[in-house]
N, C-alpha and C positions, 0 to 999 in steps of 0.2 A: 629553728633554720640557721643556717650558716647563709649570711649575706654581705654583701660589699656594707659600709659603712654609708651613712648617708651623706652627702657630701654637707659641707658648715653650710649654712643659710644666708645668702646675699644678704646685703644692706639693702632692706628694703623699706619704705615710709610705711605706716599705718594704715595707709589709704585702701579702702576696699571699693570693690566693684558693685554696684547695687545688687540685692539677693537674687538666686536667681528664683524663677519659678518651679514651684516642686517635682515639676513633670521632668525638668532640666537637670534637678538633685536629683531624680528619681533614678535616668537614666545612664549619670554619669556613676552610681553608685552600684549599680548593677556591672558596667564596663568594672570597675576598680575589682568587683568581685571577679572577674571573670581572666583578669590579667593580672591578681595581686600574688605573684609566684618569688621567690629570691630568701623570704624570712621577713620578719618585723622589720630589720633594716632598710633592706631595698621597698618593704610596702610603705613604711612612712615616709619615705624619701620620693618615692609614688604623691606621694599627698603632701607635700611638702610645694614638688616641682608643680602639681596641678593646682593644688586649691591658693597655695599661699602666692606662690610668683604668675603664673599664666594667666588665671583665671580671674584671684584677689577675690575668692570668698571669704576670704579670713584674711586676720590682719596678721605678722609675723608674732605678735605678744600673745595675742589670745592663740597663736596655734601652739606654739610653748608651754603655755600652763595645761592646756589641755594634755599634751605631751607629757608632762612632768606628772599629770591627775594619773596618768591612764597608767605610768611605769610604778608608780605608787600602790597601786591597787592590782590583788590578784588579778589574773586574767590574760589573755593576750593583748597585749599593749596598745597594737595598729587597730586590731579590730573594735577596741575601745576610742581611740582616738576617732577611725572614724562616726562611731555611735557618737562621740560629744560632737565633733564638730554638725553632723546632721543633728544634734539637737539647737545649736546654736542657730544653726538655720533655717529651720521650720517645727521648734519642739518637739511634744514628745513624737510625731507622727517621722520628722528628718528624725531621729534618733532610732525611731526601729527601721525606715527603710536603710539605712546605711548600714547598720551591725547587723539584719538579717542577710542582706545583699552581700555583706562583705564574705559573709559565709557560707551563703547557702550552694552558690556553682562548684566550690569544692567537694560539699555534701555532697549533691547529686552524685559527683564525677568517680567518689570514694564510696559513696555506695555501693555502686556498680561494680567497682573494679572487686569489691569486698564479695558481692555474689560471685564473683566470676571466679572469686580465689576458693570460698565455701564449696562451689559447686563441680567446677572445674580443675582445682588447682593439682589432682592425679595426674591430666596430662601433662605428657611430659615435655612439654614445648614449657607451659605454664611452669611448671616443677622448676624447669632449667633456668628460666626466666630468673625465679625467686633464688634460688642460688645464686645464680650473679648480685640482685642486690642485698643482698644479705652481708657481705664484707664491706661492701660500699657504706653500709650505715655504720659499721664499724668506725671508717675514715672518718666518715660526717661528724661524729661524736665527739672524735680524739681531736678532728680540727675545732672543733667549737669548744671544746675544753683548754688547747692551748689559746687561743683567741680570748676566751672570758678570764683567764688565769691572766694573760700581760697586761690586761686593762683594769681590770680590779684588785686582784691582790699586790700595794701598792706600801704596807705595813706586813713589820712580824706580826702582828694583832690579825690582820685577815687572812695570812697563811697558817696560823695555826690555826683558826675559828673554821677554812677548808679544809684542814688534818679532819678535826674532830669531827665535823661533818660525816665526812668519809668514813672514815672510822665506828660512826655511830649507825651506820646505815648498813656499809658492808658488812664488819666485824659484829657488832653488838645488836645489830637486827631494833636499833628502837623505830620505830613509826616517824614517817617522814612527819605527820604535822606537828608530832612532838620539837622536831630537828627546827624547823622551820620557826616555830614559835620559843622556841631557845634564843635562835638569834634573833628575832624580832626584838625579844626581850634585852637580850648583849646589846643591842645597837642603842635601842631606846635608855638603859639604867647609864649608859658610859658616853650619853650624851653631854651632859653636865660636868663629869667629872673628868673627863679626857675628849674636849671636842675636835672633830679633824679628825681623831681614831678612824670612824667607817664614815667614808660621803659617800655620795650615791645622785645621780639624776647630773640634769644641765644647766645647775645652780638656779639663777635667777630668773624667774616666767617671764622676763620682757614687758615690756610696754602694755597696759591694758586697750582694746578698743572703748571709749566710753561708749558708745552705740550700743556696742554688742555683750558688753560687760555682761555675765551670770551674775558673777558676784556682786555687782550693784542690784540685782533684782533680788536678790536675799532669798534664806531658806531660813523655817522656823522648826522647831520639835514637833509641832502639830502634822508637817508637810511631810516628817521623815517618818514617824508613826506610821500617815496614812499609804505612806510607799511601801513600807515594811510589811502591812498589813495586803494589798492589793499584791505585793511580789508572793506575801507565803500564799493566799490562794490562788493565783495561779500556778502555784508547786505543787499543791496539795490536791489541787483537781484534779489535774490531768494524773497523776502517780497514783491518787486511789481508786481514780477508772478504772486503770489498767492491771492494779492490781486487784483490784476485786472483780473483774473479768475473767481475769487469766491466772490466779494466783498469786504466791509472793514467788515461786522462782522461775525466772531468776531476775523477775522485777523488782522487788523491793530492795535485790541487791545491786540492781542498775542504779536505781533513784539513790541510794544510799551512798556510795562508791565515787559516785561520779557529780555529787552536789558537793560532798566532802571537798575532792576533787577542786573544784571550780573557789573553793573558796580557802585554798592554800599552794594557787599556784601563782607563786611569786618567783621571778625569776624567768619566766619563759617553762616551753611544755617541759622543755628537758630536766626539770627542777622535781617534775614530777611526775614523771613516767618512770622511776624504780619503785616507788610507791603504787601507783594504778599498774602498772606489770606485774609485779608481786601481789597483789589483793586478786586479779583476773588470773594469773597464770598458774601460782600456787594455793590461795585460799581459795579460788569458786571455782576453778580449774575449768573457765569456759573456751579456753583456747591454750595450743601450746606454744611454747616459747619460739618456735620458729614464727609460726602465724602473727606475735607479736612484733616481731623485726620487721615481718613482711607488711606489715602495716603501715609500722614506721617508715619504709622504704618509698611508698606509696603516697603516704602523706605528704611525703619530699617532694613530689613528684609535680603534686595538685596544686591548685591555687589555694587562699585561705589562710587561717594556721595552720600552724600545726598540732594545733592539741586538737585538732580536728581527727587526728590517731584515736581517740577516744570512742568516737565513732564507729568505726572498725572492731573495735572491741566488743563493742556494746552490739554489732550486725552478728559478732560472732557467737555473741552470748544467747540472743534471741535463738539463732539456726541450730546448736548444740544441744539445748536446752528447752528445746518447743514446746513441748506437752501434747496436750492436742491440737495445737494447731500446726499446719502444712512449714515448714521447717522454713524454707523460706520468705514467708508472709511474718512468723516471728520472729527474721533473720532481721526483716524493714521495719519491724515494731522494737524491736531491741535498738536498731538504729536511732529512731524518730523518738525514743524516749530519752534515748542516753543526750542527745546533739540539745535536748530540749533543757535537760536539767544540765547541762554544761556549762553552758550560754545564758541562759535566763538570769543567772547570777549577775554577771555584765552588765544586764542591761541596768539594774538596781545599783550598782557601784556606782555608773557612772551618772544615774539619774540623780541618786543622793549625794553625790559628792561635787557636781558640777557647779552650786551654786557657791562651794564654798572651795573654791579651784586656785585662787590665788595666794589663799593663806594655806592651804595643806602644804604645795608647791614649795613655800617658803618654810614652813616647818623643821628649824634644827633637830627636835628629836625624832622626826617622820624621815627624813634627809639620813640621820646615824643608823635609825632603826633595820633603811632598807639598804643602806651601804651593805649594814653586817649580814643581812639576807643574801647579798649578791655574793659576798664571801665567802657565806655557807653551800652556794649555789653552785661555783667550782668541787667541792667536796663530794656534792649530790650527782652533778653529772660526770665526776669519777666513777662514783657508784654506779650507774648507768654502765660504763663504757665498760667495767667489769663484767659487768649482767649481761649485756648483750656482746663483748668479746668474746668471754669463755663460753657463750653457744653459738655461734659464726664460726671461728677461727680451732676451737677446739670442742666440736662436738660430739666425743662420745669420753669426755671430761667427768660426764656423770657417770660413766661406767667405769673409772678409774686410768681411761686411756689420757693421757695429756699431749699425745705425737698430734701438732699441729694439721689442719686440712690444708693442704699445699695449694689448691688454687685458691682457696678462700684467704690463706696468707697474702698470696702475689699479689689477690684483686685489692685486697684492703690495703698493701704498701702503693700500688698504684694510684690510687684511687687517693689515698691521702698526700702523693705528691702531687697532682693534679689539682688539688685542693690549693694547697701551702703557696703553689711557684702559679699559678696560670689562674684568671677570671673567668673563667669556664663557668656556667652556673649549674648549680646543684640538680634541676631535672636531666641536666643532660648526662651529668656524671651519674648519676643513677640508671638511667637507660642503658648509656654505655655497658653499665656494671650487669644489667639483662642482655644486652647482647654478647659479650662474652659469657654469661653463663648457659647461653643456648650453642654457641661455636664450641665451650668448651663441654658441652654432652654431645655434641656431634661428631666432636675427634677421641672421644672416650676419656675426658681426665676426669672426667664425674660423671659416678653411674648413676 
């Protein structure tokens, strides 16, 4: 999501308040899950203000260490940062509480909206609402692309990598995991030969708090192996149960696609969406491109990480390929399975990486590798913009008619202007787009 950049941390001492009780922390994590609008920048800013400055549950240095770790890992960085802080405060139960409650409110709300779209999507008011949502999504992606390119493409090498990633995806149809893997390899290989060619993150992690420094607690190979085995069992058990009970279609595909996506979601949800959308719409045919864009619009208006849009896809996958199950039951099951396999790896990454947080966040090779991925992600988001823009602004292009939809084009340009030149939040802009779609339907501008 596109959000305002988080403010610079104030000069704080590393003094912290006594750790809160688990019930107090639980209440906070639920509140955060309910108000976590504004994308990762806004969500991280909320935690900086609440947890570092106001409540002083964590010192500035460890907070930035956790942030660097979350940004180096695949997955939604704000949710993973919350998981890391929860782990520092209350161990495993704290990590689970923080990570789950960061996601749960948005997941419930998006599930209700998916049901509304699937069951009542043909209603004129609902259809008009989505007609207004879609061009706003084009504007959101264009704004994200502009801001990320301006911040990330600081060298000719970065520009070249962004263009190469765009061409690989949009023209050559190279699979997304290979594009990300190639970018990681490029950054790692150039780290020693050309230091500074690709840079990433916040620099040093800051001073650690010796009383809560998880690096000091250490971690060993046996712990890591045990952790991987536990998470493998947690993945295999529910997936095998669902596939065994209801067959492979669409359940095995859901598990495979969204587990793969969880391991390659570097650079935010926008980076992985072309891959997910292409597989869900064109390969599996779980939903239409219009339904996909509707889900992205609604994910922008709900709390939680944008990657929750995968839950929307899972809902439609189950609903549209329900088999012997009632469609709504299959939709709920598809959404639940998707959310489970999407976010389960996030907990593995944080719990495995936390003991090494300071070493990882200062590693020059890791920084260069992720810097290269950030540059490539600009090209990835550009390919997503082409995909979404074609479906939204040129809806008849699949039949060879490249005449634009006049209402959609005007709405997209208006939304882009608001995003670039005002500080109005994205949820309000999306809702305004929906209202414009209803108004346009009422006066006959759209059929």
